[in-house]
N, C-alpha and C positions, 0 to 999 in steps of 0.2 A: 535475716538481711535482706533490705529492700534491692533491685534491681540497678544498672548502673544509669546515670540519668544516658539518654540517648543524643544530650545534645542541640535540641528542637525545644522550643515551648510547649507547654501541656497542651491537648489541645482546648477548645478549638484557638486558643491563643496562638497556635501555629499557621495559622489563617489569615492571621492581622497583623499589619506592621506597626511596631512599637518596640521601645525601650526596657527592658529588663536587666535585671542582676541575676549574676550567677559567681561559681567559684569555678577557678581552670588552674590547677594544678604548677602550670608553667608562667600565667600570669598574675595568680590572686584572684581578689573578690575585683569582678569588673560589671559595670553596665553598660550593654551593647544594645545597637539597635536591630532586633530581629525583621529580616525583609525577605515575606515569604514568597516571592514571584519567583526569589532568587534560590533560596531556602540555604541565606547565610545569615552570619552576622555583620555589622558595621559597629569600628569603634566612635568616637565622639570626631576623631583626627581621620575618618572614610577608611579607614584599613580594614579587610575581611577577613574573616574567618571561616571557616566552614566547617560543619558541625563534630563532622570525623575530627579535627582538631583539638577538640578539648580534652585535654587528658584530666582523669579522674571528675571530671566535675560536677558541681551538683548547683540546683538551680533552686535560687530563693524566689524569683519572685517577679511578677512587673512593678516597673518605675512609674510611677503618677508625676505628670506634667503639673504645675504652681494652678493653671486653671480648672485641672481634675480635682486636686487636693480642697481646693476654691468651692469648688461645686458639693462636694463631697461634705463638707464641714458647715455650708450653710445649710445643705440637707438636715444635718444633724440637728442642728440650730432651730431649723422650724419644728422639726418632731418635737425637740423638746419644749419649745415654748407651747405649741398644740397641747402638749401633755398637763404641761402647767395650767394652762388656761380652763381642761378640763376637768380636772381638780377644782379648779373655781366654780365652775360650771355647779359639778355636784352641791358644793356646799351651798351654794344661792339654792339651787333643788332642794337638799335638806333643811335650810331656813324656811322656805316657803310650804314644805310641808307641816313642820313643826306650827308654824302661825294658821295654816289653815284647818288643823288639825286644834286649835289651842294649847300646845302644850308649851309655848314660851310665851313670854309678854310680847303684846305686840313692837314696843317698843326696840326692845332686843332681837327679835328677828328682822325686822323691817333694816334695823341697823346691819345685822349681819349678811342681809340678801344683796342691801348695798353696797356695803367693801366688798363682798365676793361679785358681784357683778361688774363692779370699778376696775378691778384687780384682773380680772377676765379681758377686760375691755384694752385696759393698758398692755396689756402680754402679750394682745391678738395686733395690737396697733404699731407696736417697736418698728414694723418696717423692714428694710433690707437688714441681712442676717450678718454681711461681712463689714 
């Protein structure tokens, strides 16, 4: 069995002001702003609650702002695009090796190399992720 929650965000989040989601027996699931300077929770309507007042609480996690969510999505999309472009780079490199080694006809490998290079360029040129 896990130890009861102490009513504070886990370290190092207890040192940073921000929104969090938790459960309290008296109010149910709630999201509140942690105010580390004062060691209290603030509701969206600016009512405060001390950590000791939380009854049978369970901490769920940080609540991200729309800007934080958008930034995480943008970073994930950028990483996925780069991974796709790297696959195309590999196809182009393989086709170049096949052409140099004479394993495939020149027309076949040249077309494969060109197509893979074009795909790579187009993926990387997609611009903003949002």
